[in-house]
N, C-alpha and C positions, 0 to 999 in steps of 0.2 A: 858478650854473648856467652851463656852458661853451657851451651851444648856445642857439639861439633857442627861445622857448617854442613848443610845439605847441598844439593846440586842447584838450588834456586838462590842461595845466599850470594854466590859470586855475581850473578846476573844483577841482583838487587844492589850490591855494592857498586858495580860499575855504573848503573843508572844514577845512583846517588852522587857519583863523582861528576856526572854530566850536569846535574841540577840538584845541589844540596837542599834546596827548599822543597823539592818534589815529595809529595806524600805517596809512599809506595805500599801502604797497607792493603789497599784493594788489589793491587797487582800481586803482592806476595800471596794473598789468599787465593786468587784466581789461578796463579801459576801452580801453586802447590795442589789445589784441587784437581787441576787438569793432569798433573804428573801422577798424583796418587790414583786417580780414576783410570788413567791409561795403564798403570802398573797392574792394578787389581783386574781390570778388564782383560788385559793380555793373558795374565796367568790363568784366569778362570776359563777364558776361551780355549786355551791350550788343553787344560784338564778336561773340558767338556768334549773337545775334538777327539780325544782318546776314546771317549765313549760314543762317538759319532753323533753328537748332539750340538746343535747350534744355539746361541744365546737367544735369538729371536723366538725359537721354538719354546724355550723355557718361559719367556715373557708372555707369550700368548696363551700357552696351555695353562700356566699357573694362574693367569688372570681369570680365565674361564672357570677353572676349578674353584678358585676363591669366591667367585661370584655366582656359585650354584650350578655351573655347567653350561649356561646359555647367556649370551649377550647380543645386543644389536651390533652390527658391524661398526657403526659410528662410535659406540662406547669402547669397543675393543681397539679401534683406531686411536682414540684419544688416550687410552691407557698405555698403549704401545708407542705413542708419539710418532706415528707414521703417516705418510701421505696416503690418499685414497688408493692410488696405484699400487703402492708397496703392500698395504694391508690386504688388498685383493689377491696379489701374487702369493703372499704367505698363507692366506686362508686356502687358496687353491692347492698349495703344496701339502698343507695338513689334511685337506679333504682327500687328495689322491692317496695319501698314506693311510687313510681310513681313521684318522684321529678326530675328525669333526664332520659335521653335515651343515648345509646351509638350507634355510627354509624361509618362507614369508611369514612375517608377524601377522597373525589372523586379526589382531586388533587395529593394526596400521599397515596395510598392505604395501606401503612404500618402504617399509623397514625390512631388511634381511637379518635374520637371527642366525648366529653361529652356535652350534651345540656340540658339546663333546660326546663322542661315542663311548661305549664301554671300553673299546680298545684304546681310545684317546685318554680315558681316565687312568688306565693302567700305565700307558706311556708317560702321562703327566707325572705320576708318582715316581717312576724311574728317573725322569728328567730332574725332578725336584731333589731327589736323593743325591743324584750325581752333582747337582749344583751345590748342595749343602757340603758335600765332601770337598769340592773344589774351593769353596769359600774358606772352609776351616784350614785346608792345606795351604792356601795363599796367605792367610793371616796368622798362622800358628806361631810365628816368631815374635809377634807383638804382644806385649803385656796386656792381659785381659782388662785391667783397670783403665788403660789407655783406650782400648776399644770401646769400653762403656762410656767414657767421657766423650770420645769422638762421635759415637752414635748419637748421644744426646745433643752435642753441639751441632751436628749436621742436621738433626731434626729441626732444631731451632732455626738454623740458617735456611733450610728449605721452606719452612712455613713463612719466614720473612720475605723470601723472594718469590715463592709460588703461591702462597696462601695454603690454608689447610685442605685436606683431602675433600674434594667436592662430593664424593660418593658416601662419605660417612654420615 
C-alpha cells in the first residue's frame, strides 16, 4: 500500500483474515462512500445550522429554482427522494414560511403544483450561497485535482447505478 491506511483499511484487513479468497472491492467502495458522505453531510449540516438552514430546505428550494420555480409535488418528491408524507410535511413548512404556494394544475386537476414565491426565491438564493460556502469550507483541505477526479468518477459511478438524469 503506497498510502497511509484510512479507517476502513483495518476493517478490510480483518475481513481478509477471515476469508482470504473473499473479494472486498465492493465492500471497500461502499464503506468509503458511506464514510465520506457521512463526513461531508455532517460538516455541511453544522455549517448550515449556524445560518439556521436545514439541508432538506436547500434541496427543495434549489430544485424548484433550477426547474423554473414550479413543479408538481410528484416530481419534487422524486427529486428529493422522499415519501409522500415527508414531502407534504416539508412543503407545508415552506408554505408557512412564505417560501412556496400550492395550487391545482389547471391541465390536470389531480396534480398539485408547488411554486416559489418572490420571498422563496430570495431565501433560496441565501440558502444556496450558504451551502456553497459550507461545501468549500468542508473540502478546502483536499487538493483540487483530487476533487476533479473524484467528481468525474462519482458521476460515472452514479450513472452506472442510477442511470442518467431522467429530466435531462
